[in-house]
ZAPA-987278 format. One line per 4 residues: number of its first residue (from 1); for each residue x, y, z of N, C-alpha, C, O, CB. Coordinates in steps of 0.001 Angstrom, whole numbers. Atoms other than C-alpha are relative to their C-alpha. Glycine has a CB too. Example, Ala and Ser with C-alpha at 12.3 -4.5 7.8 and 13.67 -1.06 7.14 Angstrom:
BEGIN
1	890,-1190,0,12300,-4500,7800,900,1200,0,1936,1181,665,-992,27,1246 ~ -820,-1190,-60,13670,-1060,7140,-770,1090,730,-261,2198,899,414,462,-1415
END
This chain:
BEGIN
1	-926,-777,-879,-72150,-66270,-30903,190,-209,1230,-619,-786,1956,-241,1121,34 ~ -492,278,-1121,-69895,-66110,-28041,-609,292,1346,-787,1412,1825,1018,467,-75 ~ 668,-664,-1208,-71453,-66261,-24970,749,-174,1411,238,89,2500,-1454,-604,146 ~ -1009,613,-1130,-68239,-67597,-22660,1231,506,-668,1500,355,-1859,1,-1825,266
5	-1275,156,39,-64823,-66466,-22238,911,490,1246,533,885,2349,334,594,-1142 ~ -743,-213,-1662,-61888,-65902,-19822,641,1282,-99,1009,2098,-944,1329,-1235,522 ~ -948,-1821,-426,-60327,-62974,-18337,1268,-277,63,1804,-1142,756,-285,905,1706 ~ -1539,136,316,-56884,-62415,-19545,729,768,676,1858,436,1035,391,248,-1291
9	-945,-1057,-792,-55772,-59391,-17789,-1094,665,508,-2244,704,70,1122,1026,-864 ~ 814,-1091,-882,-57166,-57083,-15365,1023,757,968,1889,375,1755,-1242,-775,988 ~ -938,-1086,-221,-55818,-53677,-14690,-388,916,702,-1611,1000,811,415,555,-1000 ~ 264,-1490,-1198,-56085,-50805,-12454,1147,961,-23,2275,638,-395,-78,-469,1836
13	-1278,-923,273,-54081,-47426,-12234,-724,1033,913,-1875,1119,1342,462,531,-1806 ~ 449,-1419,-1373,-54142,-44237,-9823,715,879,-1002,1516,634,-1904,890,21,2144 ~ -100,-1527,407,-53985,-40527,-10688,1549,399,-172,2188,535,872,-723,1010,1216 ~ -1560,-227,239,-50259,-39715,-12244,26,1397,-785,-782,1368,-1713,782,-1336,-976
17	-582,-619,668,-48933,-36437,-13594,1109,-705,-1212,2299,-1011,-1143,442,754,916 ~ -1811,364,840,-47104,-37594,-16835,73,898,-1270,651,439,-2255,279,-1996,-755 ~ -272,-616,1060,-47224,-35011,-19207,-134,1408,773,-1140,1863,1317,-920,-371,-1292 ~ -271,-1387,-952,-46047,-31758,-17562,-958,1220,-907,-1013,1103,-2131,2082,518,66
21	1190,-661,287,-48838,-28862,-18144,-1194,-313,-206,-2065,553,-294,101,488,-731 ~ 940,494,238,-51288,-31263,-18727,-854,-692,831,-171,-1526,1426,264,-480,-717 ~ 406,435,-854,-53799,-32465,-16676,426,-1205,404,1288,-1630,-364,-958,97,-127 ~ -560,1177,-488,-53072,-35617,-14847,-1359,-1196,-240,-2588,-1131,-274,548,286,1731
25	1121,1336,521,-54604,-39125,-15728,501,-1557,708,1658,-1911,936,115,-227,-2086 ~ -346,1284,-308,-54988,-42711,-14470,103,-559,-1218,-760,-1436,-1177,-870,-692,869 ~ 492,882,1008,-54807,-44207,-17881,1234,-1150,380,1046,-2353,204,-76,737,-1741 ~ -1060,1000,-167,-51649,-45982,-16969,-356,-1115,864,-683,-701,1976,1190,604,524
29	553,1143,-262,-52607,-49367,-15942,873,-1157,660,1923,-1397,65,-522,-370,-1162 ~ -998,884,-373,-50953,-52006,-14006,-703,-1346,342,-1614,-1325,1170,831,577,1172 ~ 721,1316,-515,-52032,-55762,-13700,296,-416,1264,1345,-451,1908,275,-1143,-793 ~ 166,706,-1119,-53657,-57364,-10961,161,-1467,-297,-224,-2137,-1255,-1260,316,589
33	-247,1608,170,-52604,-60738,-10391,-756,-783,1204,-662,-2010,1191,1756,-392,74 ~ 401,421,-1019,-54519,-61316,-7109,-2344,-111,-388,-2975,319,-1354,878,1302,1338 ~ 1647,-71,-25,-58675,-61598,-7058,-30,1147,559,845,1576,1312,-926,-1117,811 ~ 112,-1384,-424,-60172,-58292,-6516,-1415,560,-131,-2080,255,-1121,945,840,-792
37	1523,-130,-216,-63561,-56873,-5572,-479,922,-1146,296,1741,-1642,-402,652,1524 ~ 761,-968,728,-65936,-55101,-7820,-824,479,185,-1852,-5,-290,-295,-140,-766 ~ 1183,-858,-279,-68043,-52439,-6508,-595,1139,-865,12,1591,-1836,268,565,1114 ~ 749,-1076,897,-70226,-49919,-7996,797,832,-949,537,1017,-2138,-696,993,866
41	-1083,-701,597,-67345,-47911,-8863,1038,-363,-483,2012,360,-692,377,651,575 ~ -1312,258,968,-65166,-50639,-10733,725,-802,637,278,-1434,1594,901,1182,-390 ~ -909,991,-804,-62364,-52538,-9687,646,767,980,1066,1915,835,1092,-761,-853 ~ -347,-541,-1430,-61313,-51952,-6236,1636,662,-184,2504,-54,-683,-76,-1452,1294
45	-1154,-427,185,-58258,-49689,-6235,453,812,-1473,1469,1460,-1725,689,-1138,259 ~ 148,-803,1414,-58668,-48269,-9630,-613,1242,74,-1690,1414,644,-811,-727,-1023 ~ 595,-1470,-309,-59069,-44451,-9945,98,747,-1472,756,480,-2477,1005,923,1315 ~ 276,-1267,1182,-60042,-41550,-12338,443,1115,294,379,1361,1499,-1381,375,-324
49	-865,-1257,-139,-58188,-38183,-12711,-1521,913,-305,-1795,1848,447,1611,189,-1330 ~ 1268,-903,586,-61661,-36636,-14452,-1234,-452,-33,-1693,-1004,-1033,118,360,-1298 ~ 1441,967,301,-65085,-37845,-13562,-1341,286,-511,-2399,-342,-467,-431,-510,1101 ~ 585,-902,1275,-66667,-35534,-15843,-253,-781,-856,-1400,-1119,-1146,834,1039,-660
53	339,989,899,-65685,-37937,-18431,580,-1456,-218,739,-2029,-1296,131,572,-1016 ~ -525,1338,-259,-64251,-41280,-16895,-1132,-652,1443,-1864,-117,2275,1936,205,447 ~ 753,410,-1432,-65854,-43325,-14255,-1559,380,292,-2283,783,-619,801,735,1195 ~ 1492,94,-28,-69353,-43193,-12638,-624,-823,-474,-214,-1193,-1574,-549,814,-408
57	675,598,293,-71800,-45243,-12908,-140,-910,-1418,-94,-2140,-1446,-645,687,291 ~ -15,424,1564,-72078,-45831,-16876,941,-175,-227,922,-854,-1254,-397,709,-997 ~ -1303,540,285,-68750,-46353,-17054,1413,-330,1420,2327,396,1810,479,1185,-1124 ~ -157,528,-1304,-67470,-48161,-14048,1103,-897,-326,1945,-1300,477,-1291,-683,659
61	-1256,1207,423,-65182,-50548,-16049,139,-259,-1558,-833,-803,-2081,-393,-1652,693 ~ -203,-92,974,-63693,-50377,-19443,793,-1240,-471,1915,-1603,-120,416,1116,-111 ~ -590,1410,947,-63174,-53591,-21749,155,137,-974,-675,579,-1768,-625,-1124,-187 ~ -420,-292,1696,-60814,-53702,-24806,391,-1707,-166,933,-2403,693,1742,1436,-390
65	-246,1244,1084,-60535,-56993,-27146,1193,-243,212,1876,736,-90,-199,209,-1561 ~ -1723,134,-59,-57098,-58114,-26540,332,-498,-1460,1523,-503,-1772,667,-1284,1297 ~ -714,72,1149,-57033,-59125,-30123,128,1268,-816,886,1380,-1779,-546,-980,-746 ~ 17,-1216,743,-57526,-55927,-31333,1783,720,10,2081,1692,-684,-1294,1073,842
69	-1402,-841,-10,-53348,-55079,-30396,563,-585,-804,1392,40,-1467,884,135,1194 ~ -1057,26,1218,-51974,-57323,-32729,-201,308,-1394,747,174,-2168,468,-1181,-125 ~ 316,-752,974,-53723,-55827,-35547,614,1537,20,1212,2059,-921,-1391,-60,-12 ~ -922,-1250,-55,-52553,-52251,-33813,1340,-302,-463,1791,322,-1423,126,581,1419
73	-1448,137,182,-49152,-53494,-33931,531,-252,-1085,1670,45,-1446,474,-800,652 ~ -239,106,1987,-49422,-54573,-37731,151,993,-622,1155,1410,-1201,-1133,-509,-941 ~ -160,-1224,389,-50765,-51660,-38584,789,1381,-43,1010,2216,-920,-619,124,236 ~ -1181,-1459,-705,-48562,-48919,-36960,1548,-930,242,2281,-739,1213,-754,862,2227
77	-1696,904,-123,-45151,-51354,-37246,561,567,1031,1573,1266,993,1244,160,-1343 ~ -791,134,-1306,-44871,-51397,-33303,-45,-1002,636,-1071,-1603,316,-241,793,865 ~ 35,988,-840,-44288,-54021,-30941,-354,120,1345,-567,-819,2112,1003,-480,-44 ~ -69,-465,-1519,-44634,-52089,-27787,-1430,210,546,-1461,729,1662,851,1438,171
81	1871,-13,-258,-49153,-52173,-27561,105,-1268,243,503,-2204,-450,-1311,412,-1366 ~ 375,1676,-503,-49939,-55031,-25448,-1406,466,1158,-1603,1506,1786,1815,-1044,1135 ~ 685,-318,-1061,-52810,-55515,-23318,61,851,1240,1132,966,1836,-126,-812,284 ~ -352,-1151,-1039,-53673,-52808,-20546,519,1257,-512,418,2233,232,1023,-446,957
85	-640,-761,542,-51860,-50611,-22985,-642,1072,-168,99,2055,-191,447,-413,-901 ~ 935,-878,460,-54918,-48364,-23787,-937,716,1503,-1851,1539,1534,-985,-959,-1163 ~ 708,-665,-1237,-55843,-47730,-19925,-1602,-827,61,-2589,-136,312,-155,1954,-293 ~ 995,934,-228,-58562,-50672,-19830,117,-744,1376,1071,-860,2146,22,-943,-1111
89	97,543,-1370,-59778,-52406,-17035,-190,-1620,-164,-245,-2338,834,-1298,728,835 ~ 369,1480,307,-60414,-55932,-18588,358,-210,-1904,36,392,-2928,-2007,-254,501 ~ -489,468,1538,-58823,-57692,-21719,-381,-1867,236,-155,-2600,1199,2219,469,-365 ~ 565,1113,197,-60480,-60977,-23146,479,-199,-1357,1081,713,-1922,-1437,-22,247
93	109,517,943,-60359,-62985,-26112,-1307,-638,-595,-1807,-1600,-12,817,-629,139 ~ 1150,986,482,-63425,-64066,-28416,-1116,1259,292,-2275,882,119,-236,-1749,1054 ~ 1091,-1043,23,-65516,-60577,-27804,618,894,-970,1839,1041,-912,-377,733,1457 ~ -538,-1519,102,-65268,-57339,-30058,-1084,581,-214,-2118,-30,55,1048,417,-1085
97	1245,-1503,-274,-67665,-53901,-30549,-1043,-947,-1079,-2262,-779,-1036,651,2314,-861 ~ 1094,626,950,-69258,-56332,-33399,-1172,-1293,339,-2188,-1630,-269,852,-520,-1119 ~ 609,852,-531,-70343,-59042,-31199,-833,-80,1118,-1622,-950,1486,635,-579,84 ~ 393,-611,-1632,-71205,-57313,-27930,-1024,742,-429,-890,1058,-1611,1189,1017,965
101	1231,-677,-244,-74500,-55468,-27569,-64,1076,1123,392,875,2248,-954,-994,279 ~ 272,-565,-1315,-75569,-52413,-25605,-1022,-531,1018,-2002,-1092,528,-346,1230,-225 ~ 869,564,-1140,-77418,-53458,-22645,539,-1558,-24,-535,-2161,-13,-1829,176,-306 ~ -310,1799,100,-75920,-57451,-22785,702,279,1692,1399,1203,2110,1555,-826,-1758
105	-366,-40,-1231,-75370,-58315,-19201,760,-950,192,559,-1637,-809,-890,31,815 ~ -1478,702,-313,-72259,-60576,-17985,201,-172,1329,363,710,2172,1243,801,-476 ~ -450,667,-1326,-71629,-62846,-15147,1566,704,227,2280,-168,-267,42,-1910,-162 ~ -1328,-229,-231,-68102,-61161,-14363,524,-378,1431,467,258,2483,230,1370,-279
109	-191,622,-893,-66709,-63747,-12408,-1556,-257,1241,-2514,-985,981,1267,733,428 ~ 994,152,-747,-69081,-63308,-9089,-816,1111,181,-1693,1215,1038,376,-437,1044 ~ 934,-836,-71,-70350,-60096,-10108,-584,41,-1278,-159,-603,-2238,410,1171,469 ~ 503,-293,1171,-72769,-58729,-12587,281,1067,-622,681,1971,111,-1060,-36,32
113	-74,-1478,565,-72498,-55871,-15250,-225,-136,-1093,16,-1203,-1656,1149,790,81 ~ 897,-297,1085,-74278,-54413,-18204,834,733,-726,1694,1325,-74,-1298,678,303 ~ -982,-922,1098,-72455,-52612,-21220,-903,982,-314,-1870,803,-1055,587,-765,-1501 ~ 827,-884,78,-73817,-49403,-20911,505,1006,-1850,-323,1307,-2710,165,873,1701
117	-568,-578,1288,-71492,-47593,-24111,1120,-147,-460,2007,-434,345,-18,1097,-57 ~ -1197,-381,175,-68911,-47251,-25839,755,853,-144,281,1990,-157,217,-269,-450 ~ -943,-887,-789,-65544,-45695,-25383,62,1083,-1461,86,975,-2687,1755,-912,675 ~ -511,-1500,1163,-64966,-41905,-26812,1249,248,168,1669,736,1217,-701,1615,266
121	-1585,-522,-543,-61303,-41465,-27199,-119,1122,11,-1109,1785,-295,1317,-263,-771 ~ -187,-883,-402,-59691,-38949,-26237,1162,696,-179,1874,155,-1026,-266,-167,848 ~ -2109,-1027,16,-56108,-36558,-26113,639,-633,470,1765,-620,-26,576,1510,897 ~ -838,1018,-653,-54793,-39008,-23982,488,-975,-376,1671,-1216,-135,-383,-421,762
125	-440,1325,776,-54574,-42062,-25769,1180,755,-899,2295,254,-752,-1424,-856,-1060 ~ -845,-416,913,-52624,-39842,-28423,1478,486,1055,2542,378,445,-834,1280,-968 ~ -971,-659,-967,-50119,-38458,-25698,625,-1179,811,1778,-1080,1230,-763,1118,1017 ~ -15,1419,-776,-50211,-42135,-23895,795,-985,-913,1327,-2005,-476,-1622,-642,285
129	-565,1215,791,-48818,-43958,-26849,922,906,-880,1746,326,-1586,-1219,-1045,-925 ~ -635,-689,741,-47312,-41144,-28496,-59,-445,-1469,690,-1054,-2234,1174,63,514 ~ 145,146,1518,-48934,-41072,-31556,-1621,1062,125,-2731,719,532,-135,-2100,-703 ~ 937,-1525,467,-51150,-37530,-32280,-1062,-493,-309,-2024,-198,401,451,1013,-1311
133	1241,306,43,-53693,-39367,-33939,-772,-1164,302,-1671,-1658,-379,-205,219,-894 ~ 162,1331,-482,-54136,-42273,-31967,-1666,-296,200,-2343,-1219,-254,881,-145,1430 ~ 1310,109,190,-57537,-41427,-31024,-943,591,-844,-2131,630,-525,-352,159,859 ~ 973,297,1240,-58990,-40624,-34261,449,-1329,-552,-330,-1893,-1320,69,1187,-1236
137	268,1633,861,-57701,-44141,-35400,-1149,-675,656,-2070,-1277,105,1433,-1242,144 ~ 783,1075,-653,-59386,-45648,-32540,-1927,765,-770,-2890,77,-1109,407,61,2342 ~ 1032,-203,669,-62249,-43394,-33997,-823,-556,-1400,-1963,-921,-1684,240,938,-54 ~ 271,860,1435,-62044,-44638,-37509,-61,-949,31,-1171,-1176,-451,688,-32,-950
141	381,1204,-400,-61887,-48028,-36735,-818,-361,522,-1158,-1368,-97,509,-414,438 ~ 1099,336,-788,-64598,-48557,-34411,866,-725,1095,146,-736,2094,-1210,-897,-779 ~ -798,725,-837,-62067,-50450,-32262,332,723,1429,1462,1041,1800,1230,-300,-774 ~ 353,-1407,-1210,-62994,-48176,-29082,123,-1092,1301,1089,-822,2015,-2105,1035,-140
145	32,639,-869,-63742,-51163,-26434,-1706,720,146,-2426,1251,-699,1323,110,1063 ~ 1330,-180,-663,-66988,-50564,-24054,669,13,1205,1761,-414,1580,-1238,-1097,-194 ~ 533,23,-1423,-68250,-49670,-20633,-880,-651,205,-1832,-1051,-465,-365,1004,506 ~ 1356,903,-909,-69964,-51416,-17959,-369,663,1124,342,1280,1918,373,-1565,626
149	210,-771,-1497,-71919,-50191,-15336,-288,-1632,1146,-336,-2798,753,-1901,1431,-97 ~ -35,1177,-483,-72308,-52500,-12335,-1348,-136,569,-1948,769,1148,1101,-204,893 ~ 1366,418,-905,-75502,-54366,-11084,58,-374,828,-658,167,1670,-803,-724,-247 ~ -407,563,-1243,-74281,-56359,-8593,1362,-395,115,1928,-888,-860,-754,-1065,292
153	-1702,-88,-269,-70545,-56481,-6967,-350,-1406,767,-1248,-2011,1352,896,1625,1115 ~ -515,1129,-234,-68713,-59111,-6493,1685,-138,-100,2390,866,0,-703,-827,-881 ~ -1533,304,262,-64986,-60757,-7042,300,-297,-1421,-630,-722,-2108,502,-1235,832 ~ -213,456,1144,-63269,-61341,-10161,1603,-132,-140,2276,822,250,-696,864,-982
157	-1684,-9,10,-59430,-62430,-10769,71,-546,-1687,-872,-913,-2388,931,-1356,1444 ~ -660,638,1187,-57339,-63526,-13973,-545,-1246,40,-759,-1723,1154,1547,-50,-13 ~ 852,1254,313,-59013,-66670,-15233,-1333,-688,218,-1642,-1871,82,522,-692,336 ~ 1057,411,-461,-62392,-66288,-14028,-802,167,-1460,-166,962,-2151,-471,791,1345
161	1021,-410,636,-65119,-66086,-16649,-972,941,-425,-1930,1074,337,-302,-383,196 ~ 973,-1403,825,-67054,-63288,-18582,-1275,-671,-631,-1073,-1027,-1792,974,903,-1550 ~ 736,565,350,-70272,-64772,-19109,-1666,392,-592,-2558,450,254,208,-619,836 ~ 1227,-885,469,-73409,-63309,-21237,-1512,-870,701,-1787,-2034,409,-2,60,-2048
165	1069,380,-722,-76509,-64017,-19223,-1257,844,-580,-2324,245,-451,299,218,1529 ~ 1374,-395,549,-79220,-61536,-20949,803,798,-1065,1996,1056,-1226,-1225,904,1089 ~ -633,-1124,1452,-78959,-59325,-24140,-1592,580,-260,-2548,-82,-664,901,-1118,-1941 ~ 1631,-105,8,-82158,-57416,-24100,164,812,-1408,-1052,884,-1586,-932,958,1537
169	-534,-855,1045,-81112,-55315,-27292,668,-185,-920,1509,660,-1228,513,707,295 ~ -662,652,820,-79966,-57499,-29879,342,1057,-1294,1531,1087,-1614,-807,-1278,-305 ~ -52,-482,1038,-80344,-55238,-32854,1299,1363,685,1750,2264,-22,-1689,343,-635 ~ -675,-1444,-425,-78142,-52570,-30792,1831,-335,485,2509,-69,1478,-1098,739,1652
173	-1480,131,-340,-74564,-53778,-31343,831,1345,126,517,2381,-459,667,-856,-1099 ~ -415,-706,-409,-71755,-51929,-29622,715,1076,-1299,990,2275,-1261,639,-665,970 ~ -460,-261,1103,-70466,-51403,-32900,-545,1265,-687,-94,2401,-835,-154,-1070,-676 ~ 1119,-1079,552,-73443,-49774,-34561,-38,1376,899,367,2462,485,-1624,-729,74
177	-242,-1198,-1032,-73882,-47472,-31128,1197,1010,-358,975,2198,-592,349,-637,1474 ~ -1089,-303,-5,-70747,-46529,-31498,599,1129,-982,1211,2165,-722,472,-1063,-77 ~ -300,-433,1250,-70168,-45431,-34711,-911,1203,-151,-442,2285,-505,-176,-1094,-1067 ~ 821,-874,-74,-73424,-43541,-34481,506,1177,535,528,2341,136,-963,-418,573
181	-337,-1392,-1270,-72104,-41644,-31496,981,690,-509,985,1898,-273,586,-409,1656 ~ -1329,-994,-79,-68752,-40519,-32722,-81,559,-1480,515,1599,-1762,1681,-879,366 ~ 446,-1020,1794,-69984,-39602,-36898,-877,327,397,-274,1162,1071,-358,-618,-1670 ~ 1386,-528,-250,-73506,-38540,-35915,-472,88,-1084,-1054,1048,-1589,-186,1196,654
185	752,223,1423,-74390,-40193,-39056,-1173,-1433,382,-994,-2650,355,1445,-492,-1491 ~ 1174,1031,25,-78106,-41690,-38311,-1360,706,-137,-1485,1894,163,-24,-893,1360 ~ 1084,-291,300,-81320,-41263,-39095,-1000,446,1204,-1475,-436,1919,-357,-1011,-708 ~ 1087,127,-1003,-83787,-39322,-36620,-811,-804,389,-1292,-694,1517,-621,590,-92
189	511,1120,-1038,-85454,-42242,-36025,596,-769,734,330,-916,1927,-600,-799,-426 ~ -1125,654,-1021,-82830,-44271,-34899,277,997,1107,-177,735,2220,1503,-350,-777 ~ -273,-672,-1032,-81474,-41308,-32969,-1193,98,877,-841,281,2042,515,1185,-370 ~ 797,-211,-1314,-84824,-41059,-30935,-308,-1537,505,-671,-1688,1672,-1525,952,-280
193	262,1243,-583,-85261,-44925,-30669,1266,-177,1077,1030,-857,2076,-113,-1206,-1194 ~ -849,211,-1045,-81648,-44663,-28721,-194,905,971,47,524,2117,1257,-13,-354 ~ 204,-1459,-1188,-82315,-41506,-26679,-963,-493,1135,-825,-122,2301,-902,1627,-816 ~ 453,614,-1100,-85108,-43815,-25022,193,-1472,-306,-670,-2293,-615,-1414,403,333
197	-355,1198,-499,-83318,-46646,-24687,1075,-225,1534,2276,-17,1706,627,-554,-1250 ~ -256,161,-1390,-83091,-47550,-20822,1626,-54,306,2401,596,1006,-748,-1334,479 ~ -1434,834,74,-79922,-49708,-21608,1409,1016,-279,2570,636,-126,-128,-1194,-1426 ~ -657,-736,722,-78237,-46738,-23002,640,1090,1164,-43,1523,2092,-931,545,-1182
201	-431,-842,-1333,-75522,-44395,-20760,-848,1194,-19,-1572,1420,-988,1642,487,52 ~ 1297,-1211,22,-77622,-41272,-19862,733,1208,-1061,128,1942,-1843,-398,845,1992 ~ -1136,-1393,1155,-74383,-38727,-21847,-841,-364,-987,-1815,336,-1265,2146,-231,-564 ~ 13,845,1358,-74874,-41415,-25028,-1623,720,5,-1647,1770,-637,303,-2154,31
205	1483,-251,-108,-79108,-40783,-24395,-63,1558,-230,-961,2066,-901,-677,-497,1524 ~ 550,-1756,-191,-79022,-36963,-24022,879,425,-1721,386,1193,-2547,1020,1221,2075 ~ -397,-381,1696,-76476,-36849,-27602,-810,-702,-1105,-729,-248,-2247,1602,-462,-383 ~ 829,635,1024,-78782,-39106,-29516,-1515,796,139,-2287,701,-816,-75,-1761,289
209	911,-789,-211,-81500,-36956,-28297,-126,1521,-711,-1088,2186,-1095,64,20,1253 ~ -123,-1471,629,-80273,-33782,-29622,515,-117,-1411,757,865,-2113,1043,987,855 ~ -247,587,1681,-79318,-36047,-33188,-1438,66,-470,-1712,609,-1540,694,-1846,-219 ~ 1073,-64,401,-83000,-36602,-33074,-387,1204,-390,-526,1602,-1546,-666,-461,721
213	-69,-1869,790,-83514,-32875,-33119,60,101,-1310,-934,417,-1965,1388,981,319 ~ -576,-533,1153,-81667,-32504,-36146,1584,1073,356,2318,1545,-513,-1360,906,-715 ~ -1140,-468,-526,-78807,-30839,-34016,1574,-1005,-170,2016,-1885,569,-466,215,1487 ~ -1232,1188,89,-75564,-32571,-35292,1767,927,225,2946,598,91,-147,-922,-2061
217	-1292,-894,-628,-73121,-29722,-34110,515,-803,1117,-232,-1406,1888,-421,1596,626 ~ -757,105,-1105,-70479,-30634,-31799,1685,100,42,2397,-547,-726,-415,-1181,458 ~ -1707,83,168,-66646,-29825,-31042,236,-1110,170,-598,-1783,775,958,747,905 ~ -749,1214,-554,-64628,-32661,-30713,1449,97,250,2152,-835,639,-151,-1099,-887
221	-1075,-256,-81,-61572,-30667,-30730,1155,-62,1051,2326,-441,1053,-173,782,-313 ~ 50,519,-1688,-61382,-30672,-27056,692,-1085,232,1831,-1104,698,-1400,-396,593 ~ -174,1009,-349,-61523,-34212,-26959,979,-600,-817,1688,-1503,-373,-1034,-530,124 ~ -1013,1131,732,-59460,-35657,-29293,1298,517,-332,2231,-219,-651,-565,-565,-1396
225	-1542,-687,-264,-56532,-33074,-29286,691,870,996,1778,1422,1163,238,709,-893 ~ -415,-840,-1289,-56906,-31551,-26260,168,1281,93,775,1842,1005,1060,-319,455 ~ 85,-1792,331,-57351,-27953,-27435,-1672,409,-61,-2016,1572,-273,840,477,-1881
END
């Protein structure tokens, strides 16, 4: 198990209108070269356009594994997909959805953060990458990255370390939980366990509570297609 990696990229963005007739977004992130403060809301200077689906306590920072980019470029025969290109705040090499778990606590520079959930890809990925199936590809492959909540503020810069300091839920990898959330294929017993998992984001706990009750209906068209 990798317990320490180097921060290879930090990214922040502002709300912009990218697509006429569609909602604004802060998906375009610019690289941060200096040390930056990590606050309860995430990286200082980073913004979110729609706080009902982005940001907030449980989605303060988005981490995307840097090694996924080479895979995407190979699979899609593209050379323009580079770290920061999917709207993430942090990129590293050495951690993936398979090797980190919901509830993992990390020292991020001098801050302390905790994994809260995986990413639910949306239509903005399609528009931003000019690939109308990109959100679907994220969902199908499970290469979604994950979110952190901030447990203690601090500072971080490129070259700082991200160090695992606690793993309270080793049985619930981000890959396993995200797959269950996005596909809704999970036993009612496991769904009930996740609904009660304090380390999991509130929104996902609510979703698993519905699954535990046998309610598997969910309209994903608006999220995936913007319709």
